[in-house]
N, C-alpha and C positions, 0 to 999 in steps of 0.2 A: 656339797654343791648347792644344796637347798638354800643355805644362808647367803651365799654369794649371788645366786640367781635372784633372790629376793632383793638384794641391794641394788642390782641393776634395774629391777622392776620399778623402784621408786624414783627413777630418773625424771619422769614426767612431772611428778609432784614438786621435786626440787627445782626443776626448770620454771614451773609456774610461779613458785614462791620468790623467784629472783635470786636463788642461791648462786654464788659464783661457781661456774662449771667450766671444765676444760677438757677438750677432746682433740682428736687429730684424724686425718684421713688415712685409711689403710688401703693399699693398692697391691700388696703382695699376697698371692694365694696361699692358703693354708692356715692352720690354727696357731702357729707359734707367735706371730706378731700380736694378735689380740690378747693372747695369754700374757706376753711380756708387758704390754701396755697396761693391762689390768693390774699386774703386780707392781708396776711403777706407781700407779695411783690415779691414772686418768679416769675421769668420770664417764666419758663416752667415747666411742669411736664411730667414724663414718666409713663404712665399708663401701668402697667406690666402684660400683658396677658400671658407672657411666664412663670412667676414664681408665679402667684397668681390665685385664683379661680374666674376669671372674665369671664363672657360670653358676647355675643354681645349686649344684651339688657342693661346690667349693664354698659358696656363701653359707650354706647350711652348716657346714663344719665350723666356719669362722664365727657364726652366731653362737653355736654351742660353746666354743672356747671362750668367747667374751662373757657369756652368761656364767660360765664356770668360775671365771676370775672376777666377777662382780663389776664389769664395765659394761655400760649400756650399749648394745649394738644398734646403731641406726644405719640403714642401707640407703645410699644414694642410688635411686633407680636408674638403670640404663635406658629403658624405654618406658615412658610414662603412660602406662595402660593398666586397667584394672587387674589383669592377670599377673602382671609383674609385681604389683603391690600385694596381691593375695599370696603369692608364693613366699615372699619375705616375711609377711606377718604370720603365716602358718608355721614358718620355721622358727618363730619366736623372736623376731626383731622387735625392739622397743618402739620402733617407728620407721617411717620412710621419709626420705628427703627427695623432693620431686623437682627436677630441673625445669627451667624455662616456663614457669607458670606466669602467663602474661595476660590473663583475663579472669574475671570472677567466674565465668562459666567453666573454665578449665579447673579453677580451684574447687568449685563445687563438685565437678566430676571426680576429681582425685580424692576429695574428702569423703564422698559417698563410697568409694572403693575401699576405704579404711574402716567403715562402720557397718555393723549388722543392723541395729535399730536405727531407722531413719536413713539408712544407706543402702548400698547395693553389694556389699561384700558377700562373696559366695560362701555358704556355710560349710564348715568342716572342722571337726574336733579330733581327727585321728592323727594329727601331726603334733609337733612339740608344743605349740601354743595351747592345744587342748589337753596337754598331758597325756597324749596318746589315748584319748577317749576315756580317761579316768574321770574327767569332769562331766557333770550333767550338762545338757544343752544350755540351760539357764545360767549356770555358773560360767561356762565358757563365754557366752555372749556378754554377760555382765562384766567379766574381767577384761576381756579384750576391748570392749567399747569404752571402758573407764581408763585404760592404760595406754593403748597404742597412740602414737603421735603422727599426725599428718602435718608435714613441714614443707610447704611450697618454697621454692627458691625464686626470688625475684631478681632477675639478672638480665632483663631486656628493658629498653626504654618504654616499650608498651606496658610492661608490668609496673614500672614506676608510675606511669601516668594513671593507672587505676589501682594503686597500692591500697588506697583506703577501702575500696570495694573487695579486693582480694582478702585483706585482713579481717573484714567484717563477715566473711563467708562462714556459715555454720559448718562446724567440723574441722576448720583450720585451727591448729593448736599453737603454732609458732611460725616464724619465718626465718629463712636464711637469706642474707643479703649477698648476692653473687657479684662482688665488686670487680673481680677479675674480668668476668664476661661483660659487665657494664662498661669497663674502661675500653674494651675492644669495640663494643657496639657504638660507643660515643666517639671512637677514633682518637682517644687521648692516650698519653704515654703511661699512665699508671693510676693506681687507686686513690692517690692523694690529689688528683686533678679536681678543680672546683666543680666540674660537672658531676663527677662521681660523688663528691662530698655532699652536694645538694640532693642528689638522689638518695644517698644514705640517710640524710637528715629527714627526708620526706617519708621514707619507709619506716624509720624508727618512730617518727611521730604518729604515723598511721597505726603501727602496732600498739603504741601506748594508748591511743584512743580506743582501740578495740580490746585492750587488756590482754594482748598476746605477747609472749616473750620473743626476743630476737637472738639469733645466733649469727656470728660473723667470724670470718677469718682475720685474725690480728697478725700484722706483718712484723710487729716488734713492740717493745714497751711503750713508745710514744703513741703508736697507733692504738694499742689497747687502752691506754689512758684516755684518748679522745673518745673512743667508742663507749667506754664506761661512763664518761661524762654525759653522753647522749642518753644512756639508759640501757646499754647492752650489758648483759651479765653472763652470757654463755659464749665461749670462744673456742674456735679451732686454732690450732697452732701447727703449721707445717704438715708433714706426712711421714709415713714410715720410710719411704724412699729418700725423702729429704734428710731425715735423721741419719740414715745409713750413709748417704753421700758425705754429709758434714763430718760425721765421726770418722769415716774412712779417710777423708782428706787430712784431718788432724792427726790420725795415727801414722799416716804415711809421712807427713811433715816431721813428726817426732823422730821416726826412724831415719829419715834423711839427715836431720840435724845431728842426731847422735853419731851417724856414720861419718859426717864431715868433721866432727870434733874428736874422733877416735884416732 
C-alpha cells in the first residue's frame, strides 16, 4: 500500500508541471469504485460530496481505497466551510474542490482552511493524514502544507468577473471551471455557448497569468482538444454513474439484438 499511496501523493506535482492527467467524478458510496478506477489507470477521482449521498465515514473509506490503488482522491466539498475541508484533509484527501467560489475573499477563506502555516487549518495528526500520530508535528505540518491542494470552482458569473483576483489568491493551487453551472447561470443551452466559451477563456487566461493549473470536464474529444489548445492539461471525464449507465445500456442492447437474431 505504501508505494501506491506515494503515487497518489505526487498528484499535485504532476498537476503543477502540466502533465496530462485524467479523472472522473465518483458518486457511488463505498470502496469498490475508487479501487476499480485506480486499477484502470485514472490519475485522480473527485469524490462528490456535493451531489451524492456521501457522509464523512463513507468518504473516509473511499479515500483509503483510492490511496491503496494509487489514484489521487480529491473531495468536492458539499458545504464549503473550514470544518468540511478539515475533515477530508485529515482523512488523507489529496485536496479539496470547493464549489461556487465567487470572490477573492471566499477563495482566501477556503485556502486558509487548507493550510497550517499562514492559514487556519485546525491542527491534528491523529488521523490518516498524520499517519495516526506517527509523524512529528513538524513533519505533519510540512507534508500537508506542501501537498494538499486547494481547488476553487469558478462556476458563477460573479466568479468569472473576478477570476484574476481569485487565481492570484495565496494558497489557491488550481482551478476547476464549472461550465455546467455557468451555462445554467447564463441561461444558455450548453457549455459550447459563446458566453460560456468567453468565460472559459477568461478563467484559463487568469490561471495562466497566476501560474495555476486548470481542471475542466471534457464532454468529448473535440471539447478536450479545444480546452487543450487553451492550456488545460487536467480533465475529468464523466462519472461512475455515467459509465455504469452507458455500459449497462450497451450490454442490454447486445442481449436484445442477440435474442432477435436467435
